[in-house]
Every structure is written in structure tokens, then in C-alpha cells.
LUMMI-78971 format. One record per residue (C-alpha): residue in one letter; x, y, z. Coordinates in steps of 0.5 Angstrom, whole numbers, always signed. Example, Ala and Ser with C-alpha at 12.3 -4.5 7.8 and 13.67 -1.06 7.14 Angstrom:
("A"; (+25; -9; +16));
("S"; (+27; -2; +14));
END
This chain:
("M"; (+25; +94; +16));
("G"; (+20; +94; +11));
("Y"; (+24; +89; +7));
("I"; (+25; +84; +13));
("N"; (+18; +84; +14));
("Y"; (+16; +83; +7));
("T"; (+21; +77; +6));
("W"; (+18; +74; +13));
("Q"; (+11; +75; +10));
("F"; (+13; +72; +4));
("F"; (+16; +66; +7));
("Q"; (+10; +65; +12));
("N"; (+5; +65; +7));
("N"; (+8; +61; +1));
("I"; (+13; +56; +6));
("L"; (+11; +56; +13));
("D"; (+3; +55; +12));
("S"; (+4; +51; +5));
("A"; (+5; +44; +8));
("P"; (+8; +41; +1));
("F"; (+13; +46; +0));
("L"; (+15; +46; +8));
("V"; (+16; +39; +7));
("G"; (+21; +40; +1));
("L"; (+25; +45; +4));
("I"; (+26; +41; +10));
("V"; (+28; +35; +6));
("F"; (+33; +39; +2));
("I"; (+36; +42; +8));
("G"; (+37; +35; +11));
("Y"; (+40; +33; +4));
("L"; (+45; +39; +5));
("I"; (+47; +38; +12));
("L"; (+49; +31; +10));
("K"; (+53; +33; +5));
("K"; (+49; +30; -1));
("P"; (+50; +32; -8));
("I"; (+46; +38; -10));
("Y"; (+42; +33; -15));
("D"; (+40; +28; -10));
("A"; (+38; +34; -6));
("I"; (+34; +37; -11));
("S"; (+31; +30; -13));
("G"; (+29; +29; -5));
("L"; (+26; +36; -6));
("I"; (+21; +34; -12));
("K"; (+19; +27; -9));
("A"; (+17; +30; -2));
("I"; (+13; +36; -5));
("V"; (+10; +31; -10));
("G"; (+9; +26; -5));
("Y"; (+5; +31; +0));
("L"; (+1; +34; -6));
("I"; (-1; +27; -8));
("F"; (-3; +26; +0));
("S"; (-7; +32; +0));
("V"; (-11; +30; -6));
("A"; (-13; +23; -3));
("V"; (-15; +27; +4));
("N"; (-20; +32; +0));
("G"; (-23; +26; -4));
("F"; (-23; +22; +3));
("F"; (-27; +27; +6));
("N"; (-32; +29; +1));
("N"; (-33; +22; +0));
("F"; (-35; +21; +7));
("T"; (-39; +27; +8));
("P"; (-45; +24; +6));
("I"; (-45; +18; +10));
("L"; (-43; +22; +16));
("L"; (-49; +27; +15));
("G"; (-54; +22; +14));
("L"; (-52; +18; +20));
("K"; (-53; +25; +24));
("D"; (-59; +27; +21));
("T"; (-63; +20; +21));
("F"; (-61; +17; +28));
("H"; (-58; +23; +31));
("L"; (-51; +20; +32));
("Q"; (-44; +21; +30));
("M"; (-39; +16; +27));
("A"; (-32; +15; +28));
("V"; (-28; +10; +24));
("M"; (-22; +7; +29));
("D"; (-16; +8; +24));
("P"; (-10; +12; +24));
("Y"; (-11; +14; +17));
("F"; (-18; +16; +18));
("G"; (-16; +19; +24));
("Q"; (-11; +23; +21));
("I"; (-16; +26; +16));
("A"; (-21; +28; +21));
("A"; (-15; +31; +25));
("Q"; (-13; +35; +19));
("E"; (-20; +37; +17));
("A"; (-21; +39; +24));
("I"; (-15; +44; +24));
("T"; (-17; +47; +18));
("K"; (-24; +48; +20));
("A"; (-21; +52; +26));
("G"; (-17; +56; +22));
("R"; (-10; +53; +24));
("S"; (-5; +51; +19));
("F"; (-4; +44; +18));
("S"; (+3; +45; +16));
("M"; (+5; +45; +23));
("M"; (+5; +38; +23));
("I"; (+11; +38; +20));
("I"; (+15; +42; +24));
("V"; (+12; +38; +30));
("L"; (+15; +32; +27));
("V"; (+22; +35; +26));
("I"; (+22; +38; +33));
("G"; (+20; +31; +36));
("F"; (+25; +27; +32));
("A"; (+30; +32; +35));
("F"; (+28; +31; +42));
("N"; (+28; +24; +41));
("L"; (+35; +24; +39));
("L"; (+37; +29; +45));
("L"; (+35; +24; +50));
("V"; (+39; +18; +47));
("L"; (+45; +23; +47));
("L"; (+44; +24; +54));
("K"; (+42; +17; +55));
("K"; (+47; +17; +61));
("Y"; (+42; +21; +65));
("T"; (+36; +20; +61));
("K"; (+37; +12; +61));
("V"; (+33; +12; +54));
("R"; (+36; +7; +49));
("T"; (+32; +8; +43));
("V"; (+31; +12; +36));
("F"; (+24; +12; +33));
("I"; (+24; +12; +26));
("T"; (+17; +9; +23));
("G"; (+16; +15; +19));
("Q"; (+9; +14; +17));
("V"; (+7; +13; +24));
("M"; (+10; +19; +26));
("V"; (+6; +23; +21));
("Q"; (+0; +20; +23));
("Q"; (+1; +21; +31));
("S"; (+4; +28; +29));
("S"; (-3; +30; +26));
("I"; (-8; +27; +31));
("A"; (-3; +30; +37));
("L"; (-3; +37; +33));
("W"; (-11; +37; +34));
("L"; (-11; +35; +41));
("I"; (-6; +41; +43));
("F"; (-11; +46; +39));
("F"; (-17; +43; +42));
("C"; (-14; +44; +49));
("F"; (-10; +50; +48));
("P"; (-14; +54; +43));
("S"; (-11; +61; +44));
("L"; (-4; +59; +43));
("N"; (+0; +61; +37));
("N"; (+3; +56; +32));
("I"; (+11; +56; +35));
("V"; (+9; +55; +42));
("V"; (+4; +49; +40));
("A"; (+10; +46; +36));
("L"; (+15; +46; +41));
("I"; (+10; +43; +47));
("L"; (+8; +38; +42));
("G"; (+14; +37; +39));
("L"; (+17; +35; +47));
("L"; (+11; +31; +48));
("L"; (+11; +27; +42));
("G"; (+19; +26; +42));
("T"; (+19; +24; +49));
("Y"; (+13; +19; +48));
("W"; (+17; +16; +42));
("A"; (+23; +15; +46));
("V"; (+20; +13; +52));
("F"; (+15; +8; +50));
("S"; (+20; +5; +44));
("N"; (+25; +4; +50));
("L"; (+20; +0; +54));
("T"; (+20; -5; +48));
("V"; (+27; -7; +48));
("E"; (+27; -12; +53));
("P"; (+20; -16; +50));
("C"; (+24; -15; +43));
("Q"; (+30; -18; +45));
("E"; (+27; -24; +48));
("L"; (+22; -25; +42));
("T"; (+28; -24; +37));
("Q"; (+33; -27; +41));
("G"; (+38; -21; +41));
("G"; (+35; -18; +34));
("G"; (+38; -11; +37));
("F"; (+32; -7; +35));
("A"; (+26; -4; +39));
("F"; (+19; -3; +37));
("G"; (+16; +3; +34));
("H"; (+9; +4; +32));
("Q"; (+2; +5; +35));
("Q"; (+2; +0; +41));
("M"; (+8; +1; +44));
("L"; (+5; +1; +51));
("G"; (+0; -5; +49));
("V"; (+7; -9; +47));
("W"; (+10; -8; +54));
("I"; (+3; -9; +58));
("T"; (+2; -16; +54));
("D"; (+9; -18; +55));
("K"; (+8; -17; +63));
("I"; (+1; -20; +63));
("S"; (+1; -26; +58));
("G"; (+5; -31; +63));
("L"; (-1; -31; +67));
("F"; (-5; -35; +62));
("G"; (+0; -41; +61));
("K"; (+6; -43; +58));
("C"; (+8; -43; +50));
("E"; (+12; -50; +51));
("N"; (+5; -53; +52));
("D"; (+2; -51; +46));
("A"; (+8; -51; +41));
("K"; (+5; -57; +37));
("D"; (-2; -55; +37));
("I"; (-1; -48; +34));
("G"; (+2; -51; +28));
("D"; (-4; -56; +27));
("I"; (-9; -50; +27));
("K"; (-13; -50; +20));
("F"; (-16; -44; +19));
("P"; (-22; -43; +13));
("K"; (-18; -42; +6));
("F"; (-23; -35; +5));
("L"; (-19; -32; +11));
("S"; (-13; -31; +6));
("L"; (-17; -25; +3));
("F"; (-15; -21; +9));
("N"; (-7; -23; +8));
("D"; (-8; -17; +3));
("N"; (-9; -10; +6));
("V"; (-13; -7; +0));
("V"; (-18; -13; +0));
("A"; (-18; -13; +7));
("T"; (-20; -6; +8));
("S"; (-25; -6; +2));
("I"; (-29; -12; +5));
("I"; (-29; -9; +12));
("V"; (-31; -2; +10));
("T"; (-36; -5; +5));
("I"; (-39; -9; +11));
("F"; (-39; -3; +16));
("F"; (-41; +3; +11));
("G"; (-46; -2; +7));
("I"; (-50; -3; +14));
("I"; (-50; +4; +15));
("M"; (-52; +6; +8));
("L"; (-57; +1; +8));
("L"; (-60; +4; +15));
("I"; (-60; +11; +12));
("G"; (-64; +9; +6));
("P"; (-63; +11; -1));
("N"; (-68; +17; -1));
("M"; (-63; +20; +4));
("M"; (-57; +19; +1));
("H"; (-60; +21; -6));
("K"; (-61; +28; -2));
("L"; (-54; +28; +1));
("D"; (-50; +26; -5));
("P"; (-50; +29; -12));
("N"; (-46; +23; -15));
("F"; (-52; +18; -13));
("S"; (-55; +18; -20));
("N"; (-62; +16; -20));
("N"; (-60; +11; -25));
("T"; (-56; +7; -20));
("N"; (-58; +1; -16));
("F"; (-57; +3; -9));
("I"; (-53; -4; -8));
("F"; (-48; -2; -13));
("Y"; (-48; +5; -11));
("I"; (-46; +2; -4));
("I"; (-41; -2; -6));
("K"; (-38; +3; -11));
("K"; (-38; +8; -5));
("S"; (-35; +4; +0));
("L"; (-29; +1; -5));
("T"; (-28; +9; -7));
("F"; (-25; +9; +0));
("T"; (-20; +4; -1));
("V"; (-18; +8; -8));
("Y"; (-17; +14; -4));
("L"; (-13; +10; +2));
("S"; (-8; +7; -4));
("I"; (-7; +14; -6));
("L"; (-6; +17; +1));
("Q"; (-1; +11; +2));
("L"; (+3; +13; -4));
("G"; (+4; +20; -3));
("L"; (+6; +18; +4));
("R"; (+11; +13; +2));
("M"; (+14; +19; -3));
("F"; (+15; +24; +2));
("I"; (+16; +20; +8));
("S"; (+22; +15; +5));
("E"; (+26; +22; +4));
("F"; (+25; +24; +12));
("V"; (+26; +17; +14));
("E"; (+33; +17; +10));
("I"; (+35; +23; +13));
("F"; (+33; +21; +20));
("Q"; (+37; +14; +19));
("A"; (+43; +18; +17));
("I"; (+43; +23; +22));
("S"; (+42; +18; +27));
("D"; (+47; +13; +25));
("K"; (+52; +19; +24));
("L"; (+51; +21; +32));
("F"; (+51; +14; +35));
("S"; (+55; +10; +30));
("G"; (+50; +4; +32));
("S"; (+50; +5; +39));
("A"; (+43; +7; +39));
("V"; (+37; +2; +39));
("T"; (+33; +3; +32));
("A"; (+25; +3; +34));
("V"; (+22; +0; +27));
("D"; (+15; -2; +24));
("C"; (+11; -8; +28));
("A"; (+11; -12; +21));
("T"; (+18; -13; +23));
("I"; (+17; -18; +29));
("F"; (+11; -22; +25));
("G"; (+17; -27; +22));
("F"; (+19; -28; +29));
("G"; (+12; -32; +31));
("H"; (+8; -38; +27));
("P"; (+4; -35; +22));
("N"; (-2; -38; +25));
("L"; (-1; -32; +31));
("L"; (-3; -27; +26));
("T"; (-10; -30; +24));
("I"; (-11; -31; +31));
("G"; (-10; -24; +33));
("F"; (-14; -21; +28));
("L"; (-20; -26; +29));
("F"; (-20; -25; +36));
("G"; (-19; -18; +35));
("V"; (-25; -18; +31));
("I"; (-29; -21; +36));
("G"; (-27; -16; +41));
("Q"; (-29; -10; +37));
("V"; (-36; -13; +35));
("I"; (-38; -14; +42));
("A"; (-36; -7; +44));
("I"; (-40; -4; +38));
("I"; (-46; -8; +40));
("G"; (-45; -5; +47));
("L"; (-44; +2; +44));
("V"; (-51; +1; +41));
("I"; (-54; -2; +47));
("F"; (-52; +3; +51));
("K"; (-54; +9; +46));
("S"; (-47; +12; +46));
("P"; (-47; +18; +42));
("V"; (-41; +16; +38));
("I"; (-41; +9; +34));
("A"; (-34; +7; +33));
("I"; (-33; +3; +27));
("S"; (-27; -2; +26));
("G"; (-21; +0; +22));
("F"; (-17; -5; +19));
("I"; (-10; -2; +21));
("P"; (-11; -3; +29));
("L"; (-15; -9; +28));
("F"; (-10; -13; +24));
("F"; (-3; -10; +26));
("D"; (-5; -8; +34));
("N"; (-8; -15; +35));
("A"; (-3; -19; +31));
("T"; (+3; -16; +34));
("F"; (+0; -17; +41));
("A"; (-1; -25; +39));
("V"; (+6; -26; +37));
("F"; (+8; -23; +44));
("A"; (+3; -26; +48));
("Y"; (+5; -33; +45));
("K"; (+12; -32; +47));
("K"; (+11; -32; +54));
("G"; (+3; -34; +55));
("G"; (+2; -39; +50));
("L"; (-4; -40; +45));
("K"; (-9; -38; +51));
("A"; (-6; -31; +52));
("S"; (-5; -30; +44));
("M"; (-13; -31; +44));
("I"; (-15; -27; +50));
("I"; (-10; -21; +50));
("P"; (-12; -19; +42));
("L"; (-20; -20; +44));
("L"; (-19; -15; +50));
("S"; (-15; -10; +46));
("G"; (-21; -11; +41));
("F"; (-26; -9; +46));
("I"; (-21; -3; +48));
("Q"; (-20; +0; +41));
("I"; (-27; +1; +40));
("A"; (-30; +3; +47));
("C"; (-24; +7; +49));
("G"; (-24; +10; +42));
("A"; (-31; +12; +42));
("F"; (-30; +16; +48));
("A"; (-23; +19; +45));
("A"; (-27; +21; +39));
("Y"; (-33; +24; +43));
("Y"; (-29; +28; +48));
("F"; (-24; +31; +43));
("G"; (-29; +33; +38));
("L"; (-26; +28; +32));
("A"; (-32; +24; +32));
("H"; (-35; +30; +28));
("F"; (-30; +29; +23));
("G"; (-31; +22; +22));
("G"; (-25; +19; +25));
("Y"; (-20; +17; +30));
("S"; (-14; +13; +31));
("G"; (-16; +6; +34));
("N"; (-9; +4; +36));
("F"; (-8; +2; +43));
("D"; (-4; +7; +45));
("W"; (-8; +12; +42));
("V"; (-14; +10; +46));
("T"; (-11; +9; +52));
("L"; (-5; +13; +54));
("W"; (-6; +19; +49));
("P"; (-13; +21; +52));
("V"; (-10; +21; +59));
("I"; (-5; +26; +56));
("G"; (-11; +30; +53));
("F"; (-15; +30; +59));
("L"; (-9; +32; +63));
("M"; (-8; +38; +58));
("N"; (-15; +40; +58));
("K"; (-16; +40; +65));
("L"; (-10; +43; +68));
("Q"; (-7; +46; +62));
("Y"; (+1; +47; +62));
("V"; (+1; +43; +69));
("G"; (-2; +38; +65));
("V"; (+4; +38; +60));
("V"; (+9; +38; +65));
("I"; (+6; +32; +69));
("A"; (+6; +28; +63));
("L"; (+13; +30; +61));
("I"; (+15; +28; +68));
("V"; (+12; +22; +68));
("M"; (+14; +19; +62));
("L"; (+21; +21; +63));
("L"; (+21; +18; +70));
("I"; (+19; +11; +66));
("P"; (+26; +9; +64));
("Q"; (+29; +11; +70));
("I"; (+25; +6; +74));
("Q"; (+27; +1; +69));
("Y"; (+34; +2; +70));
("F"; (+33; +2; +77));
("K"; (+30; -5; +77));
("N"; (+36; -8; +73));
("R"; (+42; -3; +73));
("K"; (+47; -9; +71));
("G"; (+43; -11; +65));
("Y"; (+39; -5; +63));
("F"; (+44; -3; +57));
("K"; (+48; -10; +57));
("I"; (+41; -13; +54));
("V"; (+42; -9; +47));
("E"; (+50; -9; +47));
("D"; (+52; -16; +49));
("Y"; (+45; -20; +49));
("E"; (+49; -27; +50));
("G"; (+53; -24; +56));
("Y"; (+46; -22; +59));
("L"; (+43; -29; +59));
("E"; (+49; -31; +62));
("D"; (+49; -26; +68));
("K"; (+41; -28; +68));
("E"; (+42; -35; +69));
("N"; (+48; -34; +74));
("N"; (+43; -30; +78));
("K"; (+38; -35; +78));
("Q"; (+43; -41; +80));
("N"; (+45; -36; +86));
("S"; (+38; -35; +88));
("I"; (+37; -43; +88));
END
């Protein structure tokens, strides 16, 4: 018995509580399950561990660079700041979990449980009516991280195993159900492309598809959209590194100017007396982009291993019968390039209006724009909105989204305590749907979890009930689906 206890303690201390080695072990086992050569398994093991270690370096650098600004804002103006960005949110969640004395390695177990439950729901699609498998790896990591803190926040006394199980079920259901909601919008946008949408704004895509027709029809604007000429300087925002650097420098620069050089000298030992304050601001702001690039490199290394395994398992189980839910960038090619700029610009307008509102109404948390939600959410909405609602819809919906991202994001960061650590995911689903789930769990505890699961699982049932004949046919035979739809239209006339 003593040997068993020693073995378990060794495993827990060195693997279960050590995220890099846990990631590597899962990848290694995944390769063996898929009957890959042992050298491929060892290669995947090493890349996963190194990738996570690189990711950890970036997280630590990010937070150390960010802390003086957070302290300066709090000490000078008694305010907290939260950057509305999934990477900032992920880092804030990791810091909050660590400070609470919990193991962040649970995030990896949550991710695996969530993916397995997503697969189970699709395997039982005859009963669940779920058609989609979510495989956008970096998004799964971000969401698992932030949701892990929400569970710890709502259930601080739960042990890690129960936390992983509850959150795995919630996330797996969310990934399956809300990517499933996007099947019809994606099939219509891509003319039968055969994939769904799996990202941070799946509820937002569904809402956009439902309301965009209220603003007009795209046929009226088909010629106009190509004639729009944007200023050439906007091409700067086509590059993620440049765009992030500009946005961070503007917002953080303003904040550091308001804090002042004297306070920043006291809070940041790296601020030399010989350094000009403006150059200090520029360097500190651009350092965030450096750490973001390092973080993305680490994520890509270990996530690529996960995605390869997840995709292979999905293909073996379903033999192409399941619909893959993919990254939002996949749909950008199905809309005019100007729509991406329109979505970004009107998202900026909406966010700026919301930030001004937070200042005017003396919000305890000031939400700051992050490039990822600002561009990827709102450009996505613009593409889907234009399909059914034309130019007006592609402007109004991103503007509303931008406002919601900041206003609701500030509330979520404040309510869940992540504003103290400087970040929250500003993506649409995570400032609308997940605060509701978190509120239910916080107030109703296990009853809230059950309510969230039941409501989510009812959604595909309602979808199926409303369109029994075409529900599965839209992905299995899109041309036949269109013919049936046209025949039904003719018969109704």
C-alpha cells in the first residue's frame, strides 16, 4: 500500500500538477492510441512539453510587464483595468487560479474531457441531434482556462477531479451545441461548404444570421461594397503584430500618461531614470506584443499536436459523417475583403462609445480594447450580416457587438474578479452567454450547472423539431436540401 501511495504522489506532483508534462503525456498516449510509430509519439511528446514551457515563459513575462500599470491605475485612480482579449483573459485566469492555490494543469484535463463529451454527443446524434465536432485548438485552450476560473470562483471548495468533470461537461456541451447552431448560416454563406463555425462568437453568428435580414438585402448593395475605398493607412491593421502593437500602445499609452512618470518610476524597477517617459511607454507597450508572439508560438507548438490527435480520432469515429467546426478565418474568403475592414471599423466605434460610457458613469472597471475580439468577432459578423442584410447590417451589427464587448465584458471581469488580474475574454459569447452560465452557477450552485446543461442540450432538439426533413440533409446533400426548400416555397404559393 505504501508503494502505491508513493507512486500516486510521484505521479500527482510531477505530472498531474505539472501542466507541461501532463500535456506531453496526453499527446504521447494519443499517438499510441492512433497506432503511430513510437518516434512520432516521442516527437509529439517533446514538442508538446517545449511548446507549453514557451507558453509559460510568455505568461510570466506578460503578467510581470502588466503589473506596474495595473497597480498604477489602482493607486492613482482607484480603478481596475481589464483588457478585453482572450490571451489577456487566459493569462489573468491562470494567475487567478495560481493565486488561489489551485493547479492550472486541470485546464488540460478539462479540455480532453470536453472534447470527449463533444464526440459522445455526436456519436449519439440520433438522440442528441448534435452534428458538429469543435476542433479549433487555441480557442479550446483559451476557453478551458477562463472557464476553469469561473468554476473555481463559483465552487471554491470543490476538489480538482469534480471541477474537471463539471467543466468538461459544460464546455463539451457548449462546443457541440453552439457550433451546431452555425451549421445553417455556414452552409448558406459557403453554398454547401460542409463545415461549421467553431470559435469564440458562435452565439453571435447565429444571432447575426437571424437579425441581419431586418436591415435590408445584400442584392441592393452588391455593387456598392466593391466601390468603397478605405484610407491606405488602414492596411496597417492587416498584420496582427502591427495591429496589436498600435492598439496596445494607444490605450496603455494613455493610461500610463495619466498615471504619470513619477508613479511609474516607483512601481516599475525597469524604468530607468535615464529613459525618456515617451520612449518608456512605447517600449513597454511593444513588449506586450513580444510576449504575445512568444505565447502564440508556444500555443501553436502544443496545440498543433492536440488538433492532429483530435482530428484523427474524429475521422476514425465518424468517417466524415460529422461536421467539423473550424476557425473563424475560414469564412473570411466567402465575403468581400472590404467587409473585414467595415466590421473592424464599426466594432472600434462601438467599443469607443462603450469605453466613454464606462468613464462617464464611473465604472469600477475600465475595459480596454483587445485586437482579437475587435477584429475577429466583428469582421466575422460583418461577413455573415452582409449575406442576408447588406451593407447596413454589416455596419450596425459590428457596432452593436463592439459596444456589448466592452460594456458586458467590464461587468464580467468585475463580477468574476478577473479585473484584479487585468484581463477577460472580450469575445461575444464570453461577454453574453458565459456570464449568464457563471451567474447561474454562483447563485444556484449545482442546480445552476444542471439548468445550463439542460438548456444547452435542448437547443439542437428545438432546431431539429423546426426542420425535421432538412436538418441533417443540409450537410449531407446541400443541393437536395435547396431543391426541397424551393419546392416547399412553390407549394406554399
